[in-house]
GUKOL-147285 format. One record per residue (C-alpha): residue number from 1; x negated, y, z negated. Coordinates in nm, 3 decimals, padded with zeros to 5 digits. Layout:
<recs>
pos NUM	c1 X	c2 Y	c3 Z
...
</recs>
This chain:
<recs>
pos 1	c1 -00.400	c2 -08.758	c3 -10.507
pos 2	c1 -00.530	c2 -08.403	c3 -10.516
pos 3	c1 -00.860	c2 -08.289	c3 -10.665
pos 4	c1 -00.677	c2 -08.147	c3 -10.966
pos 5	c1 -00.493	c2 -08.471	c3 -11.036
pos 6	c1 -00.160	c2 -08.374	c3 -10.881
pos 7	c1 -00.033	c2 -08.624	c3 -10.622
pos 8	c1 00.073	c2 -08.497	c3 -10.282
pos 9	c1 00.403	c2 -08.651	c3 -10.184
pos 10	c1 00.391	c2 -08.586	c3 -09.813
pos 11	c1 00.326	c2 -08.314	c3 -09.565
pos 12	c1 00.475	c2 -08.176	c3 -09.251
pos 13	c1 00.345	c2 -07.935	c3 -08.992
pos 14	c1 00.498	c2 -07.649	c3 -08.798
pos 15	c1 00.326	c2 -07.472	c3 -08.514
pos 16	c1 00.204	c2 -07.121	c3 -08.583
pos 17	c1 00.193	c2 -06.852	c3 -08.317
pos 18	c1 -00.146	c2 -06.979	c3 -08.206
pos 19	c1 -00.103	c2 -07.314	c3 -08.029
pos 20	c1 -00.448	c2 -07.426	c3 -08.146
pos 21	c1 -00.360	c2 -07.379	c3 -08.511
pos 22	c1 -00.111	c2 -07.539	c3 -08.745
pos 23	c1 00.031	c2 -07.442	c3 -09.080
pos 24	c1 00.043	c2 -07.721	c3 -09.337
pos 25	c1 00.340	c2 -07.749	c3 -09.571
pos 26	c1 00.345	c2 -08.003	c3 -09.852
pos 27	c1 00.601	c2 -08.120	c3 -10.104
pos 28	c1 00.459	c2 -08.294	c3 -10.407
pos 29	c1 00.575	c2 -08.401	c3 -10.749
pos 30	c1 00.382	c2 -08.254	c3 -11.040
pos 31	c1 00.417	c2 -08.222	c3 -11.415
pos 32	c1 00.695	c2 -07.966	c3 -11.389
pos 33	c1 00.883	c2 -08.116	c3 -11.097
pos 34	c1 00.875	c2 -08.075	c3 -10.720
pos 35	c1 00.647	c2 -07.811	c3 -10.572
pos 36	c1 00.603	c2 -07.665	c3 -10.228
pos 37	c1 00.250	c2 -07.593	c3 -10.111
pos 38	c1 00.204	c2 -07.374	c3 -09.803
pos 39	c1 -00.143	c2 -07.326	c3 -09.665
pos 40	c1 -00.294	c2 -07.057	c3 -09.450
pos 41	c1 -00.368	c2 -07.171	c3 -09.097
pos 42	c1 -00.599	c2 -07.469	c3 -09.068
pos 43	c1 -00.747	c2 -07.650	c3 -08.770
pos 44	c1 -00.539	c2 -07.845	c3 -08.521
pos 45	c1 -00.662	c2 -08.188	c3 -08.638
pos 46	c1 -00.355	c2 -08.373	c3 -08.776
pos 47	c1 -00.365	c2 -08.446	c3 -09.149
pos 48	c1 -00.043	c2 -08.598	c3 -09.287
pos 49	c1 -00.120	c2 -08.567	c3 -09.656
pos 50	c1 -00.418	c2 -08.336	c3 -09.708
pos 51	c1 -00.618	c2 -08.314	c3 -10.026
pos 52	c1 -00.580	c2 -07.974	c3 -10.185
pos 53	c1 -00.952	c2 -07.910	c3 -10.138
pos 54	c1 -00.903	c2 -07.908	c3 -09.758
pos 55	c1 -00.660	c2 -07.615	c3 -09.771
pos 56	c1 -00.753	c2 -07.252	c3 -09.742
pos 57	c1 -00.807	c2 -07.071	c3 -10.073
pos 58	c1 -00.539	c2 -06.819	c3 -09.968
pos 59	c1 -00.273	c2 -07.088	c3 -09.986
pos 60	c1 00.033	c2 -07.022	c3 -10.197
pos 61	c1 00.212	c2 -07.261	c3 -10.430
pos 62	c1 00.562	c2 -07.212	c3 -10.564
pos 63	c1 00.802	c2 -07.421	c3 -10.768
pos 64	c1 01.080	c2 -07.556	c3 -10.546
pos 65	c1 01.443	c2 -07.613	c3 -10.636
pos 66	c1 01.616	c2 -07.922	c3 -10.497
pos 67	c1 01.869	c2 -07.858	c3 -10.222
pos 68	c1 02.215	c2 -08.014	c3 -10.228
pos 69	c1 02.135	c2 -08.166	c3 -09.889
pos 70	c1 01.810	c2 -08.267	c3 -09.722
pos 71	c1 01.574	c2 -08.558	c3 -09.678
pos 72	c1 01.250	c2 -08.673	c3 -09.838
pos 73	c1 00.982	c2 -08.932	c3 -09.766
pos 74	c1 00.840	c2 -09.150	c3 -10.040
pos 75	c1 00.582	c2 -09.429	c3 -10.072
pos 76	c1 00.683	c2 -09.790	c3 -10.137
pos 77	c1 00.511	c2 -10.127	c3 -10.149
pos 78	c1 00.596	c2 -10.187	c3 -09.782
pos 79	c1 00.519	c2 -09.840	c3 -09.649
pos 80	c1 00.663	c2 -09.490	c3 -09.638
pos 81	c1 01.043	c2 -09.489	c3 -09.663
pos 82	c1 01.283	c2 -09.196	c3 -09.651
pos 83	c1 01.632	c2 -09.104	c3 -09.758
pos 84	c1 01.876	c2 -08.824	c3 -09.684
pos 85	c1 02.137	c2 -08.689	c3 -09.923
pos 86	c1 02.431	c2 -08.454	c3 -09.938
pos 87	c1 02.675	c2 -08.329	c3 -10.201
pos 88	c1 02.865	c2 -08.659	c3 -10.200
pos 89	c1 02.571	c2 -08.899	c3 -10.218
pos 90	c1 02.317	c2 -09.055	c3 -09.986
pos 91	c1 02.393	c2 -09.018	c3 -09.618
pos 92	c1 02.114	c2 -09.245	c3 -09.499
pos 93	c1 01.805	c2 -09.444	c3 -09.595
pos 94	c1 01.514	c2 -09.528	c3 -09.367
pos 95	c1 01.275	c2 -09.821	c3 -09.398
pos 96	c1 00.916	c2 -09.766	c3 -09.276
pos 97	c1 00.840	c2 -09.720	c3 -08.910
pos 98	c1 00.556	c2 -09.937	c3 -08.785
pos 99	c1 00.360	c2 -09.634	c3 -08.661
pos 100	c1 00.339	c2 -09.481	c3 -09.007
pos 101	c1 00.457	c2 -09.176	c3 -09.200
pos 102	c1 00.472	c2 -08.938	c3 -08.905
pos 103	c1 00.698	c2 -09.179	c3 -08.715
pos 104	c1 00.925	c2 -09.221	c3 -09.018
pos 105	c1 00.952	c2 -08.841	c3 -09.051
pos 106	c1 01.029	c2 -08.807	c3 -08.679
pos 107	c1 01.296	c2 -09.075	c3 -08.711
pos 108	c1 01.462	c2 -08.880	c3 -08.993
pos 109	c1 01.461	c2 -08.563	c3 -08.783
pos 110	c1 01.634	c2 -08.754	c3 -08.502
pos 111	c1 01.887	c2 -08.915	c3 -08.734
pos 112	c1 01.963	c2 -08.598	c3 -08.930
pos 113	c1 01.887	c2 -08.299	c3 -08.707
pos 114	c1 02.080	c2 -08.061	c3 -08.935
pos 115	c1 01.882	c2 -08.153	c3 -09.248
pos 116	c1 01.543	c2 -08.024	c3 -09.358
pos 117	c1 01.275	c2 -08.202	c3 -09.556
pos 118	c1 01.316	c2 -08.087	c3 -09.915
pos 119	c1 01.253	c2 -08.185	c3 -10.277
pos 120	c1 01.520	c2 -08.439	c3 -10.376
pos 121	c1 01.802	c2 -08.374	c3 -10.620
pos 122	c1 01.818	c2 -08.567	c3 -10.946
pos 123	c1 02.052	c2 -08.822	c3 -10.787
pos 124	c1 01.823	c2 -08.860	c3 -10.489
pos 125	c1 01.521	c2 -08.903	c3 -10.720
pos 126	c1 01.713	c2 -09.178	c3 -10.899
pos 127	c1 01.773	c2 -09.350	c3 -10.566
pos 128	c1 01.407	c2 -09.315	c3 -10.468
pos 129	c1 01.297	c2 -09.474	c3 -10.795
pos 130	c1 01.544	c2 -09.759	c3 -10.743
pos 131	c1 01.426	c2 -09.834	c3 -10.391
pos 132	c1 01.061	c2 -09.821	c3 -10.497
pos 133	c1 01.127	c2 -10.063	c3 -10.783
pos 134	c1 01.329	c2 -10.299	c3 -10.562
pos 135	c1 01.047	c2 -10.318	c3 -10.308
pos 136	c1 00.809	c2 -10.409	c3 -10.590
pos 137	c1 01.026	c2 -10.700	c3 -10.704
pos 138	c1 01.272	c2 -10.544	c3 -10.951
pos 139	c1 01.612	c2 -10.713	c3 -10.978
pos 140	c1 01.828	c2 -10.399	c3 -10.981
pos 141	c1 02.106	c2 -10.433	c3 -10.722
pos 142	c1 02.120	c2 -10.051	c3 -10.670
pos 143	c1 02.500	c2 -10.058	c3 -10.687
pos 144	c1 02.496	c2 -09.748	c3 -10.906
pos 145	c1 02.362	c2 -09.540	c3 -10.614
pos 146	c1 02.643	c2 -09.336	c3 -10.460
pos 147	c1 02.672	c2 -09.350	c3 -10.082
pos 148	c1 02.853	c2 -09.100	c3 -09.863
pos 149	c1 03.031	c2 -09.327	c3 -09.612
pos 150	c1 03.258	c2 -09.072	c3 -09.449
pos 151	c1 03.092	c2 -09.142	c3 -09.115
pos 152	c1 03.115	c2 -09.521	c3 -09.152
pos 153	c1 03.405	c2 -09.721	c3 -09.007
pos 154	c1 03.648	c2 -09.894	c3 -09.243
pos 155	c1 03.535	c2 -10.239	c3 -09.125
pos 156	c1 03.168	c2 -10.161	c3 -09.177
pos 157	c1 03.247	c2 -10.027	c3 -09.524
pos 158	c1 03.408	c2 -10.361	c3 -09.614
pos 159	c1 03.103	c2 -10.549	c3 -09.484
pos 160	c1 02.862	c2 -10.325	c3 -09.673
pos 161	c1 03.062	c2 -10.361	c3 -09.995
pos 162	c1 03.021	c2 -10.740	c3 -09.974
pos 163	c1 02.650	c2 -10.709	c3 -09.895
pos 164	c1 02.596	c2 -10.485	c3 -10.199
pos 165	c1 02.734	c2 -10.760	c3 -10.422
pos 166	c1 02.458	c2 -11.003	c3 -10.313
pos 167	c1 02.202	c2 -10.999	c3 -10.597
pos 168	c1 01.829	c2 -10.963	c3 -10.527
pos 169	c1 01.678	c2 -11.304	c3 -10.467
pos 170	c1 01.993	c2 -11.447	c3 -10.311
pos 171	c1 02.115	c2 -11.458	c3 -09.951
pos 172	c1 02.434	c2 -11.508	c3 -09.753
pos 173	c1 02.492	c2 -11.583	c3 -09.385
pos 174	c1 02.693	c2 -11.375	c3 -09.142
pos 175	c1 02.950	c2 -11.656	c3 -09.147
pos 176	c1 02.980	c2 -11.651	c3 -09.525
pos 177	c1 03.036	c2 -11.275	c3 -09.525
pos 178	c1 03.295	c2 -11.320	c3 -09.251
pos 179	c1 03.473	c2 -11.585	c3 -09.459
pos 180	c1 03.486	c2 -11.345	c3 -09.751
pos 181	c1 03.647	c2 -11.095	c3 -09.515
pos 182	c1 03.908	c2 -11.360	c3 -09.440
pos 183	c1 03.809	c2 -11.465	c3 -09.088
pos 184	c1 03.498	c2 -11.667	c3 -09.003
pos 185	c1 03.545	c2 -11.557	c3 -08.643
pos 186	c1 03.414	c2 -11.218	c3 -08.750
pos 187	c1 03.057	c2 -11.350	c3 -08.785
pos 188	c1 02.933	c2 -11.165	c3 -08.478
pos 189	c1 03.099	c2 -10.841	c3 -08.593
pos 190	c1 02.933	c2 -10.882	c3 -08.932
pos 191	c1 02.594	c2 -10.914	c3 -08.761
pos 192	c1 02.661	c2 -10.600	c3 -08.561
pos 193	c1 02.760	c2 -10.412	c3 -08.877
pos 194	c1 02.433	c2 -10.516	c3 -09.040
pos 195	c1 02.242	c2 -10.400	c3 -08.733
pos 196	c1 02.398	c2 -10.055	c3 -08.771
pos 197	c1 02.348	c2 -10.032	c3 -09.148
pos 198	c1 02.236	c2 -09.672	c3 -09.223
pos 199	c1 02.155	c2 -09.743	c3 -09.588
pos 200	c1 01.899	c2 -10.028	c3 -09.594
pos 201	c1 01.786	c2 -10.147	c3 -09.845
pos 202	c1 02.048	c2 -09.987	c3 -10.074
pos 203	c1 02.295	c2 -10.184	c3 -09.864
pos 204	c1 02.081	c2 -10.499	c3 -09.852
pos 205	c1 02.135	c2 -10.623	c3 -09.497
pos 206	c1 01.804	c2 -10.809	c3 -09.531
pos 207	c1 01.989	c2 -11.056	c3 -09.758
pos 208	c1 02.234	c2 -11.150	c3 -09.483
pos 209	c1 02.102	c2 -11.417	c3 -09.248
pos 210	c1 02.204	c2 -11.586	c3 -08.926
pos 211	c1 02.346	c2 -11.938	c3 -08.912
pos 212	c1 02.117	c2 -12.203	c3 -09.055
pos 213	c1 01.953	c2 -11.942	c3 -09.278
pos 214	c1 01.753	c2 -11.810	c3 -08.985
pos 215	c1 01.639	c2 -11.447	c3 -09.023
pos 216	c1 01.844	c2 -11.314	c3 -08.734
pos 217	c1 01.785	c2 -10.962	c3 -08.613
pos 218	c1 01.660	c2 -10.670	c3 -08.817
pos 219	c1 01.656	c2 -10.315	c3 -08.684
pos 220	c1 01.385	c2 -10.180	c3 -08.918
pos 221	c1 01.024	c2 -10.145	c3 -08.809
pos 222	c1 00.860	c2 -10.485	c3 -08.797
pos 223	c1 01.189	c2 -10.660	c3 -08.721
pos 224	c1 01.245	c2 -11.003	c3 -08.871
pos 225	c1 00.896	c2 -11.010	c3 -09.026
pos 226	c1 00.988	c2 -10.709	c3 -09.241
pos 227	c1 01.312	c2 -10.882	c3 -09.338
pos 228	c1 01.122	c2 -11.194	c3 -09.447
pos 229	c1 00.870	c2 -10.984	c3 -09.637
pos 230	c1 01.146	c2 -10.808	c3 -09.830
pos 231	c1 01.310	c2 -11.141	c3 -09.913
pos 232	c1 00.977	c2 -11.277	c3 -10.031
pos 233	c1 00.927	c2 -10.976	c3 -10.260
pos 234	c1 01.264	c2 -11.059	c3 -10.416
pos 235	c1 01.174	c2 -11.426	c3 -10.452
pos 236	c1 01.449	c2 -11.543	c3 -10.216
pos 237	c1 01.414	c2 -11.894	c3 -10.073
pos 238	c1 01.681	c2 -11.926	c3 -09.802
pos 239	c1 01.527	c2 -12.246	c3 -09.664
pos 240	c1 01.414	c2 -12.383	c3 -09.998
pos 241	c1 01.054	c2 -12.260	c3 -09.969
pos 242	c1 00.885	c2 -11.922	c3 -10.015
pos 243	c1 00.759	c2 -11.745	c3 -09.705
pos 244	c1 00.390	c2 -11.692	c3 -09.626
pos 245	c1 00.396	c2 -11.321	c3 -09.727
</recs>
């Protein structure tokens, strides 16, 4: 939160010509929408979300228009998440990295090297609000969020469609999803599809468990512990008892 009551939404840094200086750039959501705040050069010490009072008085602030493609970071109950969007919907969602906001931002740059951090479109803002609510215990299944799956194989699309039909608070096993696909022998392939899910938690791979309702793998930061935490937030009891989270 800034000194004037406007919350900073995140910050990123780019090197200036002087290697001992950095220029801070901040997107934040204010009364009139998304704004971009660009400071004059400040010291090298890393500050991921600076208070406005720390920035040089020569800083400039301009209203920013959402881009039809880009990515944005946003806070949730389990940490800083991110999502990327394009003209045809979300192209990816990122759960928190264990090493914090900077690591999540770096992960997005690696996943989407052609996209820049930007204020989200209205559709992306809707998705952000849905993910934030879900990770606070809301029961919305997020099925109204449009996903751009042009880079996803046909088999994985079928698996993800089944996963999206699992309501919050409920779980399925890899075998049960495979049976719904028509072949229980596909259990391992279902697990692999979940491990490559680019849209978690909009595609709720955390609700799909290994045999015996064991957590199985989870590629997000924190691994299976994050998976169990998300299930606990939703009130899921795959083994008949709530977890310790």
